[in-house]
N, C-alpha and C positions, 0 to 999 in steps of 0.2 A: 666163105668167110665164117669165122667163129661167131656164133650167135651173141655171145657175151661181148665180143669185140664190136659187133654191129651196134649193140645197145650203147656202149660207151662212145662209139663214133657218132651215133645219132644225138646223144646228150651233148657231145662235144660240138656238134653242129649248132644245136639250140643255144648253148651257152656262148659259143663264139659269135653267133648272130647278135646276141645281146652285147657282147664285147664291142663289136663293130658299131652298134648303135649308141653305146654309152657316151661317146663324146658329143652327142647332140646338145646337151645343156651347155657345154663349153662353147660350141659354135653359136648357140643362141645368145650367150653373153657377148661374144664377139660381134654379133649382128646388132645388139642393143648399143654397144659402145662404138660401133662403126670403125673398129680398129682391132687388129689381132696382136697389137704390141703387148709383149709380156708373155705370150704363148709361144710354144716351140713347134716347128713344122717337122723336125727330125723324126719323131715317132711315126708320123703318117707316111713320110717318105720310105722309111725302113719297112713299115707295115705293108705298103704297096709292093715293094720289091720282094719281100718274103712271100706274099700271096702269089705273085707271078711265078716265083721259083717253085713253089709247091705244086702249082698247076703243071709246070713243065715236068716235075718229078712224077706226078700222078700219071701222066700219059706214058711214062716209061715203065710203070708197074701195072699189076693186075689187081682187081678188086679194090680200086681206089676211088669209087664214085663219090664217097662222102668227102674225100679231100677236094675233089674237083668242085663240088657244089658250094662248099663254104668258102673256098678261096676265090671262086668266081665272084661271089657276092662281096668278098673282101676287096677285090680289085675295083669293083664298081663304087663301093661306098668310100674307100680311101681316095679315089680320084675326085669324088665330090668334095670331100673334106679339103683336099689340097687346093682345088679350084676356089673354094670359099675362102680359104686362108690367104691365098695369093691376092684375091680381089680386095680384101680389107687390110692387107699388110702394108706397113710403111715401105717406102721405096727401097731402102737398103735390104730389108727382110725379103721383099718380093724378088729382088734380083738374086739374092743368095739362094732362095728356095727354088727358083727356076733353074739356076745353074746346077744345083744338086740333083734336081729331077732329071735333067738331061744327062748328067754324068753317070748317075747311078742306075736309074730306071730305063734309060734308053741305051746309052753306050755300054754301060756295065753288063746289063742283061744280054744285049746282043753279042758281046764278046764271049760271055760264058756259054751261050747256046752254040755259037760257031765253034769254039774250042772243043766242047764236049762232043759235038757232032762229028767233027773231022779228025780230031786227034785222039779220041778215046774209043776203044773197042766197044762194040755193041754190048758184049757180055758184062762189061764193067761200067757202062755209061750210067745206069741207074744208081749204082753205088757211089760214083763220083758226084753226081748231081745231088744225091741224098746227103752227102757230107757237106756240100755247099749250102744246102737248105738248112742243115743243122746249125752251121755257123751263123747264118743270117737269122735263124729263129732265136738264137741267143741274143743277137743284136736287137731284135724286137723287144725282148725283155729288158735289155740293158738301156735302150734308148730313153725310157722315162726317167732314168737316173739323173739326167741333166736337169730335170725338174726337181728331183729330190734335193739336189744341192741348193736350189733356190729356196725350197721349203725350210731347210735347216738354217740358211743364212737369214731369212726374213722372219722365221718363226710363224709363218702363215701358210695355209693350204689353199690359198685362193687359186693358184695355178695348178693344183693337183687334185682334181675331183675324186671322190671316193668310189663312185660306181665303176669306172674303168679298172681301177685296181682290184676291186672285189671280183668282177666278172673274169678278169684276166687270171686271177688265182684259181678260181673254180674251173675255168677252161683248161688250165694247165694240168689239173688233176685228171679231167676226163680224157684228154689226149695222151697223157702218160699211160693210162691203163689201156687205151686203144692200141698204142704202139707196142706196149709190152705183150698184150695178148696176140698180136700179129707177129711178134718177134721182129718188129721193125724198129731198131734202136735209133735210127735217124729221127723218128717221131718221138720216141720216149725220152731220150736223154735231154734235149733242150727244155722239155717241160718240167724236169726236176728243178733246174735253175729258175725257170719261170715262176714256179710255185714259191721258191725262196724270195725272189724279188717282189712278188706280189704281197707276201706277208710283211716285208720291210715297209712297203708303201702304206699299207693299212695301219701298221703300228705308228708311223709318223703322222698319219692323218688323225688318229685318236689322241696323239700327244699334243697337237697344235690346233685342233679343230675349234677350240673355244677362244683362241687368241684373236685379237682384233687384226684387221688388215694392216700390214706394215708396208708403207711405200718406201721404195728404195730412194736413197738421198739423191737430190738433184745437184747439179753444179752450182757453185756459189753465184756465178754470174746470172744464171737462170733465175735463182731465187730473188736476187736484187732487182732484176728487171721486172719480174712479176710483181714484187712488192711496190715498186715505183709506179707501175701501170695502174695498180688497184687503189693506191692511196690517193685520196683527194686532198690537196693542200690548198686551203682557202687563200693564203697569201699569194700563191702562184697564180691562182685563178684571177685574183684582183689585178695582178700585174699584167696578165695577158689582156684583160679587158681594157686597162689603161692604154696599153700599146695600140690596141685596135682603135680606141677612140682617137688617139693622137694621129694615127695613120689616116684617119678619115676626116680630120679637122681641116676646114678651109678658112682662109682669112676673110673676115667680114669687112666691108668698106663703110658700113653705116656707123654712126656714133653709138658707142656702148654706154648705157646708163651708168651713173655713178654707183659703184659698189664698194663698200669698205672691205678690205682684204687684210685680215690679221696675219702678220709675219713675225716669227721669232728670230730676233737678231741678238746674239750674245745674251740670251735669257731675258731679253726685254721685248715686250709686245709692242709693235708699232703698227699703225694703220696708215695705209696709203690709199690715195684715190686715183683712179684712172678714168679719164673722161673719154678718151679715144685711143685706138691702138698707136703704139709708137711708130713713127715713120720708118724707123730702122728695123721694124719687126720682120723677122725672117721665119717662115714656116710656122707662123702662129706663136712666136716667142716675143714677149714684150719686155723692154728694158726700162729701168727706172733708177735715177740717182736720188737718194734721200740722205738727209743729214743724220748721222749716228748720235748716240748719247753724248759723245765727247766732241761734237761738232765736226767729226771727220766725215768725209764723203763716202757713202756706202753704195756699191753698185748691186742692184737687185735684178735678177732675171726671172720673169714670171711666165710660165707656160700658159698659152691661151686656153688650154683645157681646164685651167683652174678658174677662169673668168666666167661669170654668169652673163650670158647674152640676154 
């Protein structure tokens, strides 16, 4: 191996190691929130698949120890991230992630390995697998663009940390020169695009990094329900207490002391006296006939909750 290529490959291993560790603050945030809602699992699914494909490619080539070491670590750390994400994900996101994991990383990888092993000649196998790796390496760099759309829409970089973008850009430079010096264009070409995407992400970060967090709008029904739950209405509380008192009221059989009870009838204050409950009292309701201001007979219904025992 070219000594200069080995140097770039070694630097690529070191930087890629940091790239794989860069999402740790993101998952620490998920751990504190106890939810991965708002974050995407696609970059980690694609990253895992790409690392597995590069290991398969490395075993078909010579002098590829540096590819095997870093991608083995990549498989390990991406598996941890996905497990962590699935554990804290809402049910819908959890089901979606598991389905994609099985379809892409299990079924998809298995089909590629079987097809390239049985249908492709040995002399062309490394080249075919290399082109597949090239395509999925591009997907690794394109996958974070789903987060870029959210950054532009919300004017917030809450879901696009800076460190992964920085390390990914530097790593792309190292692996580009590694592939170029080895004349392995399957390694060099995708890292050109990776460098460009990394620069775009960093530019967006510096554009919106000082903006306050912008929450995406909720449904109107959710806002109304939340406002109703949080708002304490004194009148409603008093009504609830009155209902509870009425429901627990029992009819007393003993004589009730004389209590003057002011009642407003046609804007005229009238006082009536109750010596004992009305015989026709039902569920604690007393009835009384009193003469009105024009000598007309007025029927008054008095809840027992208003009487003082």
